[in-house]
N, C-alpha and C positions, 0 to 999 in steps of 0.2 A: 027877753029874759032879764030878770032883775040884775042890777049891777053887782050885788053881793054874791049871787050865784055864779056870775061870770068870773069873779075874782077867785072864788073857791076852786073852780075848774082850773084856772090858770095856775094856782098854787099846786094843785094835785099833779098837773102835767109836769110842772118844774121839778117837783119832788121825784116823780118817776124818772124824769130824764137824769136828774142828779144821781139817783140810785143806779140807773143803768150805766152811766158814765163811770161812776165809782167802781161798780163791779167790773167793768171792762178794764179800767186802769189797774185795779187790783189784780185781775186775771193775768194781765200782761206784765205784772211786776213780780210775779212769783215764778220761780223755776226750780225743778227738782233734778238731782243727779243720783244715779243708782250706784251700787258698789262696784260695778264693772265699768263705770264712766269717770272720765276726768274732763273738765271743761275749762275754757278761757272766757272770762267775762267780757262781753262785747256790747257797747252802747250804740244802738242803731241810730240814734238821733245825733249823737256827737261824733259818731264813727271813731270811737276810741277802744283800746284793748287794755285791760289790767294785766299786769305782768305775771302775777302769781296764779298758778292753777287752783281750781276748785274741785273738791272731792265729794264723796257721797253726802247728801243732805238736801234740805229745803232752803232756798235762798230768795230774798226779796231785793229788788233793785228799782231803778227808775222805770217808769212805763216804757215798754218796747225793748227792754234789754233782753239779751239771749246768751246762752252758752254755746260756744263752738265746741262740740263734743268730740272726743277721741276715746278709743277704747283703752281702758286701764290695764287689762289683762292681755295675754298673748292672742293674737288673731291667726287663725289657720287659713292657709291658702293652699288649694289643691289643683294641680293640673292633671286632668284625666285624658288618657289617649293622646298624650303630647307627642308630636312628631318632630324629629330633628335628624340632621344629617351627621353621620359618624365621620371618622378620619378617612374612610374609604369612599365617601360620598353616597353611602347606602342609607336609606331612610329607616330609622329606628322609631319604634313607638313604646311609650312607657308612661307610668303613673308617678307623679312626684307630689309629695305633700310636705309642707314645712310650717313652722310657726314663727311669727315675728312680733315684735313689740315696739311701739313708738317710744322714743326717748322723751319722757315727760318734761324734763328740764329744757328741752329744746322746742317746745310747742310753739312759742312765739315766732321762731325763725321758720318753722314748718308752715305756720298759718300765713306768713308773709309770702312764702314761695308758692304754696299750693292751696290757699284760701281755707279748705276744710278737709276733712278725712276722706270724703268721697274722691275728690281730685287727687289727694295724696295716695290713696289706695290704687287708683288707676296707674299712677306713675310707678309704684312699687311692683304692680303686676307686669308692666312692660319690662322693668328691670329684671324681674325673675325669669321671664321668657328669654331675654338676652343671655342671662347667666346659664340657663339650661342648654341653649344652642352652643355657647362657648365650651361648656363641659363635654357635650356630645362629640364635638369636633376633635377632642383629644384622645378618643378611644376608637379602636377598630372593632369589627363585628365580634370577633372571638373574645376580645377583652371585656366586652359587655357582660359575658357570661362567666369568664374565668377571674375577672377582677372587679366584681360588682361592688365590693367594699371600697375599693380605691376610687371607683367612679362616684359613689355616693359622697365620699369625702371631698372630691373635687367639686361636686355640685354644691356642697355646703360652703366651701371656701369662696366660690364664685358669688354665691348669693350673699354671704357675709360681707364681702368686699363692696358689692354694689349697694346693699342696704345700709352699710355704715356710712357711705357717702351721703345717704339720704336720712341720716339721724335715726336709724332703726336698728334693732338687734335680732339676729336669728337664733332661735333656741334649739331646733331640731329639724332634721331632714330625713324623710323616708322615701326610698325609691323601690318600686316593685312592678311586677307584670311587664318586664322588658320583653319586647317581641321584635323579630326581625323577619325579613322576606322569607317565604316558604322554601325557596331554593337553598337557603343556608341552613334550614332546620336539619336536613339529612346529613349535611357536612358536619354540623356541630355534634349530632348524635354519634356519628362515626368516630369523631375525635374523642368523644367521652368514652366510647367503647374501647378505643385504642389505649386511652389513658388507664382504664381499668385493667385491660389485658396486660399492660406494662407493670402495673402494681402486682397483679397475680404472678407474672413471670419473675419479678424481683422477689416476691415471697417464696416462690418455688425454687429459685436459684440455689440457695444453700443446700436444699434437699437433693437437687439434681447433681450438684457438684460432689456432694458426699457419695451419691450412688455411682458417679463416674469414677471417682477416686477408688471406690471399692472394686469396681470392675477392673480398673487398671492394676490394682494390687493383686487381684485374683489372676489376671493374665500374666503378670510379672512372676508370680509364684509358680504358676503352671509352667511357664517357660523355663524357670529355674529347675523345676523338677524334671522336665523333658531333657534339658541340657545335662543335668547331673546323671540321669538315666543313661543318656547316649554315651557320656564319658565313662560311666561304669561298664556298659556293654563293650566299649572300645578297649578298656583295660582288660576285660575278660577275654575278648577275642585275641588281643595281642599276646596275653599270657598263654593261651591255648596254642597260638601260632608259634610262639617261642618254644613251648614244649615239644610241638610236633617237629619243628626245625632241629631242636637238640636231639630228638629221637632219631630222626633221619641221619643227621650227622654222625650220631653214635653208631648207628647201623652201618653206615658206609665206612666208618673208621674200623669197626669190628671186622667187616668183610675185607677191608684192605689189609688189616693185620693177619687175617686168615690166609689170604693169598700170598702175603709176604712169607708166612711160615711154610706154605707149600713149596715156594720157590727156594727156601733156605735149605742148608744141609741137615738141619734138625728135623725138617719136615719130610715131605715125599721126594724132595730133591728133583722136582720137575724143572725142565728147562722151559723156555717160553713156548715152544711148540707143544710140549706136553700140557702146559697150563691151558693153552687155547683149546686143545682137544678135550681136556677135562671140563672146561666151561661149556663147550659145545654139548658134551654128553649130558651135563646137568640141565642145560636149557631144554634138550630134547626130552629128558626124563621128567622135567617139571611141567611139560605141556599137558594140558587137560584133554587134548584131542590127539588122535594119531598124527605123527609127522612122517612124511614120506620124503626121502632124499634120494636123488639119483646121483651115483658116483660113477666116474669114468672107469674104464678098464685099462690097466689093472686098478683095483681099488687102492685108495690112498688112505693111509692111517694118519697122515699128517696134513694139517691145514696150511702149513707154511712152506714145506719143501715141495718142489715141483715134482 
């Protein structure tokens, strides 16, 4: 092969190599960040980090540089069918979802401790599980149902405390689908029914008390009527008895007066024997049936003299 041709081939190969190398260098010198990302500039050759975070845009740097990327917006973490022990040692199952965000101003510290977001996220998930277990242990079985809002607030507080220690912020916590063992289901339902019955009873209580007071008033009124009627009857009977007694007394007094006149000089002037005979005659005369009297011989006209 002629020498000129060989040189041309070498030049072409060199140019191609330069183009390839240049393209590779340019490709490794350009990095892009989206609107949902924030990055820390890292030089893989010099093993150095730049302090300030980089936001959305297209950036050029030395060959081989890269961004250690963290999410700029809130990240959602969900624990589905999470199992934990409550204060009574009973296994509860629930779903928990929350949102957290990395403190962008602390990315340098986070990277030194956790290297990148993947490792950092694993630690946060472990802390989240620990927070949920801690919150579950503070509530018994019935409180999970009756104090769900309080439980959710305790979960939020536990997560916030642990995530703050790791330079992250909690934005919201949602707890749902709380389940407990089947043997407690019936007990909880009975308790809810009892609570509803109590509410119904409390609602009905004023009406029932009014009805009872009405019955008491009716009974009191009826008793008063009966008492007054009895007192009235007693007064009437007493008045009648008094009149009868007065009439009898008057009759006896009149009869006594009559007998006194019979014995007096102004009357028949009977002596006692004659009065007794007179009374005997009246008794016999007043009898409705015949009266038979046997007298000894000779007959006596006096009931007193022998």
